C-alpha positions, 0 to 999 in steps of 0.5 A: 385050894382052887378058890384061893388060887382064883382069888389070888389071880383076880387080885394080881389081875386087878393090881396089874390093871392099876399098874397100867393106869398109873404108868399112863399118868407119868410117862409124858410129864417126866419126859417133858420135865427131864428134856426141858431141864437138861436142854435149858441147863445146857443153854446156860439157864440158871437153876432158879429159872429151871426150877420154875418149870415145876409150875406146869404141875399146878393142876396137880396141886389144886385138883382137890377143888374138883375132886368132890365133883369127880366122886359124885360123877363116879358112883359105880364101876361103869362110870369110873370106866367112862370117866377115866377113858375120857380124861385119858383120851384128852391127855393123850391127844394133847401130848400128840399135838405137841409133836406137830408144833415147832418148839421155837415158834409155838412155845406158848401154844406148847405150854397151853397143851402141856397144861391141858394134858396135866389137867386131864391127867390130874383129873384122871388120877382122882378117879383112879385113886377113888376106884383103887380105894373101893376095889381093894380091902384095907389090907391090900392098900400097901399093895395097890400103893406099890402099884401106884409107885411102881407105875409112876417109876415105870412111867419115869423110866420110859419118860426120862430114860427110854424116850429121852434117848429116843429124842436124841435120835428121832426128834420131837415130831416122832417122840411126842405122838408116840408118847400120847399113843402109849399113854392112851393104850395104858387105859385099855386094860381097865375097859376089859377087866371084868373082875374088878368089883366095888361096893355100892355107896349109900345115897347119903355118902355122896361127896359135896362140893365143900367136902375138901374143907371138912377134911381139916376140920378135926384137930387130930388130923393136923399131926398127920398133915404135918407128917405129909408136909415134912416127910419128903422134904429132905430128899426132894431138893436133891432130886430136883437138882441132881440133873443140873448137878450132873450137867455141871459135872460134864454129863450129857443128856444121853448119859443123864437119861441112862443113869438117872432115868433108867438105872435110878428109876429101875431101882425105885421100881423094885424098891416100891414093891420091897417097901410094900413087903417091908410094911407088911412084915415090920408094921407101919410104925417101924417102917415110917421110922426106918425110912425117916432114918434113911432119908437123913443119909441122902443129904449127908452123902451128897454133902460129902460129894461136894468136898471131892471130885465125884466119880461116876460110881459115886454119882450113881451111888447117890442116885440109887440112894435118893431113889430108894429113899423116895420109893420107900417114903412114897409107899409109907405116905400113900398107904397111910393116906389111903387108910384115912379116907371117908366112905363116899369121899374116897377120891376127894380125901386121898386127893387132898392128902396127895396134894399136900405132899405135891405142894410141899414137894413142888415148893421145895423143888422151886425154892431149891433151884434159887437156894442152889444158885445162891448157896451152891449145891453144898448149901442146898444139901445142908439145908436138906439135911436140917429138914430131914433131921426135923422130919425124923425128930417129928416122927419119933415124937408124934407117932407111937407103936400101935397107934391108930389112925385118926377117924373122921 
């Protein structure tokens, strides 16, 4: 009994460590996106222009290019610790520096610092994901991915909720340095956690520069890649434009911060753990199918809202629906992805799959702004409904009960 209890305690400690690492990646980025989206909409910028803000996430879309280098550098636990600390320090310092600049006079320098911070964060994420794969058994992949999603949502809660409310009271010169400090502190648990263990690699299993290209070389991986591209698409356009939608309905930055950033994200946080428990109980096949059905309901709900003048409870209900769908879909997608990595290329293979998801999400986010401006919100939601139905049909046709993942 004592041995089992000790193992459970180590597992909880390791999960908490990765929870902190994933929080650090998302606090500043969600804050910047939310603050600038709301501010630009209040200044009467069009939805298409606001959608271009998502271009600052380009490093997250091309990080597969240097992922093999990170896998080669991080061969043992000490090298993972050093590398993650270095990247997090660059990330935090870049964010802190923004607070000492004038947003009206130094906007281009601010964009450069944001880009540097995103590059450092994306690189840290490669190492963190690679370490997560090696530190946990396959049976715990849904658990560590729930920590990833919960860390993301906790970061979003702080970044698009708490810190947005603080911005209204204290201004950029206080909030940005504080953001950087909080992000840096989240990497401290990894440096002191002595319970993490990883298996050594064989020399022949080291990643090569072009390993990211070989990921797509086998025919059986193509259905999986299409699944990664489609699965989120039915809700991403809604999430990307729900804050401007709330502005158009008369809500201010503080109200949006509370309902979208705090209440909505708290729901995602809880549902990420519920999704992990669901997968363990009903199997990945049934969970994948159930979540695909759930995603179809989100655009249907928002289409109905366009025929009435929605009340606050109706808007909050829609927020909770899309946040729940996104949390469930995240655990399904990333657990599937983590189960598919090759030994010695853990960070590279997982990064490639994450980039596929981020690429499709970013394209939909950018395009959805123009679609919303052209066809209005109802037209956008109708298109999202069509994509969600295609995704559901694909899941039903392609994935079968007890199907094994492709091996490569």
